[in-house]
DOLOFI-488028 format. One line per field, with one value per residue (C-alpha): x, y, z; residue in one letter. Coordinates in Angstrom, 2 decimals, decimal comma, padded with zeros to 5 digits. Example, Ala and Ser with C-alpha at 12.3 -4.5 7.8 and 13.67 -1.06 7.14 Angstrom:
px <- [012,30:013,67];
py <- [-004,50:-001,06];
pz <- [007,80:007,14];
aa <- [a:s];
This chain:
px <- [004,88:001,63:002,17:005,45:003,58:000,86:003,39:005,72:003,58:004,35:006,01:004,95:007,53:006,26:008,54:005,98:003,43:000,82:000,48:-000,49:-003,83:-002,26:-000,36:-003,51:-005,56:-002,73:-002,45:-006,21:-006,24:-003,43:-005,29:-008,44:-006,30:-005,16:-001,63:-000,43:000,42:002,95:004,00:006,30:003,48:-000,27:-002,49:-006,07:-008,18:-011,92:-012,61:-010,43:-011,01:-011,81:-008,34:-005,88:-002,08:-000,81:002,72:004,65:005,90:008,58:011,77:012,74:009,40:010,76:013,63:011,32:008,75:008,69:009,25:009,12:007,12:008,57:005,84:007,48:005,52:008,23:009,48:010,11:013,56:014,39:013,39:015,65:018,03:019,22:018,55:020,38:018,19:019,56:017,16:015,88:015,23:016,65:013,23:012,18:009,66:009,35:005,80:005,04:001,94:003,20:003,17:006,96:006,99:008,21:010,81:013,44:015,27:015,48:018,41:019,11:015,68:014,09:011,64:009,68:005,84:005,11:001,97:001,96:004,22:004,56:006,04:007,43:009,43:011,45:013,34:016,34:015,70:013,05:009,78:006,29:003,24:000,49:-002,74:-004,57:-007,33:-010,35:-010,70:-012,96:-014,92:-015,40:-016,78:-019,04:-020,38:-021,33:-022,62:-026,20:-025,78:-028,19:-027,22:-030,76:-031,41:-031,62:-028,89:-028,80:-027,34:-024,45:-020,64:-018,98:-016,09:-014,99:-011,28:-009,95:-007,30:-003,86:-000,26:000,75:-001,93:-000,78:-002,95:-006,06:-005,34:-004,64:-007,98:-009,78:-008,80:-009,30:-011,89:-014,35:-015,61:-016,38:-017,86:-020,16:-021,76:-022,79:-023,52:-024,31:-021,19:-021,66:-018,94:-020,14:-017,82:-019,01:-018,26:-014,51:-012,99:-012,58:-015,28:-017,98:-021,68:-022,55:-019,75:-020,82:-024,39:-023,25:-021,14:-023,93:-026,48:-024,47:-023,66:-019,92:-016,99:-013,92:-011,12:-007,80:-004,72:-001,07:002,00:004,22:007,67:010,22:013,62:015,49:018,89:018,29:018,48:022,10:021,41:019,70:022,34:025,08:023,62:025,46:022,64:020,05:022,31:022,94:019,20:018,40:020,93:018,95:015,71:014,87:012,58:010,64:008,25:008,52:006,70:004,99:002,28:003,50:001,61:-001,48:-003,33:-006,33:-008,52:-011,54:-010,73:-011,25:-014,09:-015,98:-015,42:-016,60:-019,67:-020,71:-020,06:-018,45:-014,70:-013,39:-009,55:-006,75:-006,42:-004,15:-002,54:-002,04:-000,26:001,65:-000,11:000,64:-001,34:-000,89:-004,33:-005,24:-008,68:-010,05:-010,97:-014,68:-015,32:-014,43:-013,86:-013,67:-010,02:-009,35:-007,03:-005,60:-004,89:-008,54:-010,92:-013,75:-013,72:-014,00:-016,79:-018,71:-018,39:-019,66:-022,74:-023,19:-022,86:-024,64:-026,88:-023,72:-022,22:-024,09:-023,16:-019,44:-019,57:-021,03:-018,60:-015,90:-017,30:-017,24:-013,70:-012,39:-013,87:-012,66:-009,04:-008,44:-010,33:-007,94:-008,09:-007,26:-004,35:-003,09:-003,28:-001,15:001,37:001,55:002,38:005,05:006,56:006,56:008,34:011,18:011,38:011,90];
py <- [002,81:004,60:003,78:005,78:008,74:008,36:008,17:010,96:013,04:015,21:018,67:021,25:024,04:027,01:029,44:032,28:033,30:031,06:027,47:026,71:025,17:021,71:021,75:022,70:019,88:017,39:018,36:018,20:014,70:013,51:014,96:012,98:009,83:010,46:011,58:014,49:017,66:020,23:023,52:026,35:028,91:029,36:029,41:028,57:029,10:028,51:028,44:025,40:023,51:023,81:022,42:024,81:024,67:025,42:026,54:023,99:025,26:022,55:023,65:019,98:019,00:019,22:016,83:014,42:014,15:011,17:013,58:017,18:018,68:021,93:024,00:026,03:029,11:031,79:029,98:032,83:033,16:029,57:030,17:028,24:026,95:023,75:024,53:022,84:022,73:021,81:019,24:020,13:016,46:013,14:012,53:015,79:016,31:019,43:020,31:022,81:023,67:026,95:028,02:027,74:024,08:022,93:025,58:024,50:021,33:020,56:018,77:017,66:016,54:013,08:013,87:016,74:016,52:018,75:019,98:020,53:017,54:016,59:013,34:015,09:017,49:015,37:017,44:016,18:014,78:012,60:014,21:012,83:014,27:015,84:017,62:020,59:018,23:018,89:020,58:019,56:022,83:022,26:018,77:020,01:022,93:020,66:017,70:018,71:018,76:016,36:014,13:014,12:017,83:019,47:021,90:024,80:023,86:026,23:026,21:028,53:030,79:032,64:033,20:036,59:038,27:037,00:037,89:034,25:032,03:031,40:028,32:030,13:033,00:030,55:028,75:032,13:032,41:028,88:027,14:029,81:030,90:027,25:026,45:029,51:028,27:025,08:025,80:028,77:030,22:032,09:034,76:036,82:036,96:036,13:038,27:038,68:035,93:032,24:029,74:032,20:031,00:032,64:030,77:027,42:028,01:028,72:025,56:023,52:024,70:024,60:021,72:022,35:024,68:025,42:024,32:024,46:026,56:026,64:028,07:026,61:025,22:024,83:023,41:026,63:024,81:025,54:029,21:030,40:033,71:032,21:029,49:032,15:032,50:029,88:029,48:028,90:026,58:024,49:024,38:023,26:020,43:018,96:018,47:015,55:017,15:014,53:016,88:020,38:022,45:021,08:022,55:023,63:024,75:023,03:022,19:024,44:025,55:025,23:021,64:020,60:023,05:021,80:018,13:018,42:020,34:017,62:020,19:018,84:019,75:020,63:020,37:019,26:015,50:014,42:011,58:013,24:016,21:014,33:015,68:013,57:012,89:010,09:008,72:009,68:010,57:008,97:011,10:010,98:009,08:011,63:014,80:015,98:016,33:018,38:017,69:021,08:019,54:018,51:020,79:020,37:016,58:017,14:019,65:017,38:014,54:016,80:017,47:013,85:012,57:015,40:013,02:011,55:014,78:014,93:011,37:012,14:015,13:013,17:010,35:013,07:014,17:010,64:010,03:013,27:012,64:009,07:009,96:013,52:014,20:015,22:011,75:010,10:012,46:011,78:008,05:008,41:010,47:007,78:005,26:007,62:007,92:004,13:003,71:006,00:004,60:000,97];
pz <- [011,35:012,01:015,69:015,54:014,04:016,67:019,42:018,20:015,95:012,92:013,22:010,60:009,96:008,02:006,29:006,77:009,45:007,89:006,38:002,89:001,91:001,26:004,52:006,42:004,84:005,42:009,10:009,42:008,07:010,29:013,31:012,28:012,15:015,76:014,82:016,91:014,96:016,24:014,64:014,76:014,70:015,47:012,48:011,51:008,40:009,03:005,21:004,99:008,34:012,02:012,75:014,29:014,24:017,75:018,32:020,23:023,69:023,85:022,04:021,61:020,00:016,45:017,28:019,05:016,33:013,93:011,05:009,93:007,14:005,82:004,16:001,33:000,39:-000,28:-003,45:-005,88:-004,46:-005,73:-009,42:-011,88:-009,24:-007,59:-003,92:-001,03:002,00:005,47:006,92:010,43:011,15:009,86:008,18:006,58:003,78:001,78:000,87:-001,97:-003,75:-005,09:-008,68:-008,76:-007,63:-011,01:-011,47:-008,88:-007,75:-004,06:-002,53:001,03:002,16:002,38:-000,41:-001,86:-002,03:-004,91:-006,81:-010,55:-011,28:-015,01:-016,16:-019,28:-017,06:-014,65:-012,08:-010,15:-006,64:-005,01:-005,84:-004,95:-006,73:-004,67:-005,61:-004,09:-003,07:-000,95:002,43:005,23:004,74:001,06:001,71:004,49:002,46:-000,52:001,57:000,85:-002,90:-004,50:-007,53:-008,73:-008,52:-012,03:-013,00:-015,33:-018,70:-018,58:-018,27:-015,80:-016,90:-013,78:-014,35:-013,31:-015,43:-014,47:-015,24:-015,33:-016,92:-020,53:-021,07:-020,11:-022,47:-025,24:-024,69:-024,50:-028,15:-029,26:-027,11:-025,98:-029,42:-030,26:-026,83:-026,84:-030,16:-028,45:-024,84:-022,64:-020,94:-017,72:-017,42:-014,36:-011,40:-007,93:-004,98:-004,03:-001,83:-002,24:-001,31:-000,61:-000,50:-003,79:-005,55:-004,03:-005,11:-008,68:-008,76:-007,27:-009,87:-013,02:-015,46:-015,73:-015,00:-016,99:-014,64:-016,56:-015,88:-016,46:-018,09:-020,70:-019,93:-022,82:-023,44:-022,94:-023,47:-027,10:-026,37:-026,55:-024,85:-021,78:-021,54:-020,98:-017,43:-015,32:-012,78:-015,49:-017,36:-014,21:-013,54:-017,12:-016,71:-013,87:-015,92:-018,09:-020,67:-022,61:-024,49:-025,63:-024,67:-021,47:-019,29:-015,86:-012,71:-014,17:-010,86:-010,57:-007,63:-009,93:-010,76:-007,16:-006,45:-009,51:-008,53:-004,97:-006,13:-008,57:-011,39:-014,52:-014,38:-017,81:-017,77:-020,11:-020,63:-017,67:-019,41:-022,71:-021,12:-018,47:-015,37:-012,26:-009,18:-006,67:-007,76:-011,24:-012,55:-015,62:-018,56:-019,49:-016,32:-013,63:-015,73:-019,33:-020,44:-023,56:-026,40:-027,59:-031,01:-031,54:-029,57:-032,09:-031,49:-027,72:-028,02:-030,45:-027,91:-025,15:-027,26:-028,41:-024,85:-023,10:-021,19:-019,58:-018,44:-015,08:-014,38:-015,13:-012,84:-009,93:-010,57:-010,18:-006,89:-005,47:-006,86:-005,32:-001,90:-001,86:-002,82:-001,87:001,38:004,21:005,72:002,40:001,76:005,38:004,85:001,73:003,73:006,31:003,51:002,23:005,67:006,03:002,70:003,74:007,36:006,53];
aa <- [m:i:k:e:l:q:d:k:g:v:y:f:l:a:d:s:p:s:f:s:y:v:a:t:c:l:a:d:g:l:n:q:l:g:i:p:v:f:a:n:c:n:y:t:e:p:l:v:t:d:f:c:f:v:q:s:a:d:p:q:q:r:n:q:a:a:c:v:v:v:d:l:q:d:t:r:q:y:l:h:q:i:v:r:f:e:p:p:h:p:c:t:f:l:l:c:m:q:d:e:a:g:t:f:c:a:d:g:m:t:a:m:l:a:a:h:e:n:r:f:w:r:l:q:g:v:r:i:p:i:g:f:g:l:s:s:a:m:i:r:k:t:s:g:f:d:a:n:k:p:r:t:d:r:i:l:y:n:f:r:p:s:l:n:q:h:l:r:a:a:l:d:l:s:l:l:p:r:l:e:k:l:l:a:v:h:r:e:q:t:a:p:g:r:w:n:d:e:y:y:r:l:l:g:s:s:l:g:c:l:a:y:g:g:t:f:g:q:d:f:s:q:n:d:y:l:m:q:n:e:r:f:r:t:f:m:g:c:i:d:i:q:r:d:p:v:v:l:r:w:d:s:w:r:f:w:e:a:l:v:s:g:c:l:a:i:q:l:d:f:n:l:y:g:f:e:l:p:v:m:p:v:n:w:q:h:y:v:g:l:n:l:a:d:l:d:l:d:l:e:r:m:i:d:e:r:v:r:l:h:e:i:a:w:n:g:r:q:w:a:i:e:h:y:s:p:v:a:v:a:r:r:f:v:a:v:f:e:g:f:s:r];
């Protein structure tokens, strides 16, 4: 099936004048595999990759491609709905890394490649977990980082205030007072803008980075007032909720930035909280995953096993590059395409 992709290519269809980070990394990886990439608009983001989307001049290119990837970015309009999409191609994949990925059900497409998937919050439809992953530029910028270079014994806290980060606010109250008694916490913000040199230097010289995020989803079917709304009631009926509450929109830029920098990524425990990625990291092997019910135990272990933390961080870098480089992500996409094309 990779020959079909190499012969016909993949058409990327954006719902806005740009493409998302995940779509850009996927297209970059496909291009590196020798698979032609076509698009409905011109777009490039040098902070992500040197790859450029070029608008196809052939109006039939979308129909002639092996498949279409629809990059969903304007997702707030779909909140708490079952959305019927009209597929522009017989093999069409929705791609969504937006915060709202876990708050609507998609119908009509071959499958939805979605970030923030949680096995305790099963939404209707064929959904395949994805992660933010690593960009070519991130890997290139950190290629000179040395596993043997000493790092400052500090943990980075560089979250900016947000209107929609309930988990971070909760951990500001519960984790930070404990953590600051044990380790130095660096709270200063770097210059505005993502992936600037100052930020990379900070990641590359620090022991660890707080890398969690998320909001809480609940079983709102138990709320009589909310269930009077027919749209909301229909939406709740398409979710299999196996734990209440659950952590939604948990994928974090800082998780991947810390990993690629060889900086200890401190997240929630993926398995414990149901986070899903196509290839899962191992707690205390690739990252440190917290248990909200016993933060003191996690912090005690970080101190008891402090000599291992640098090793865990570097294992995390190797794991992330192996499984979430653009080429690795593109190879998984090829396997997904093959699975639906048989």
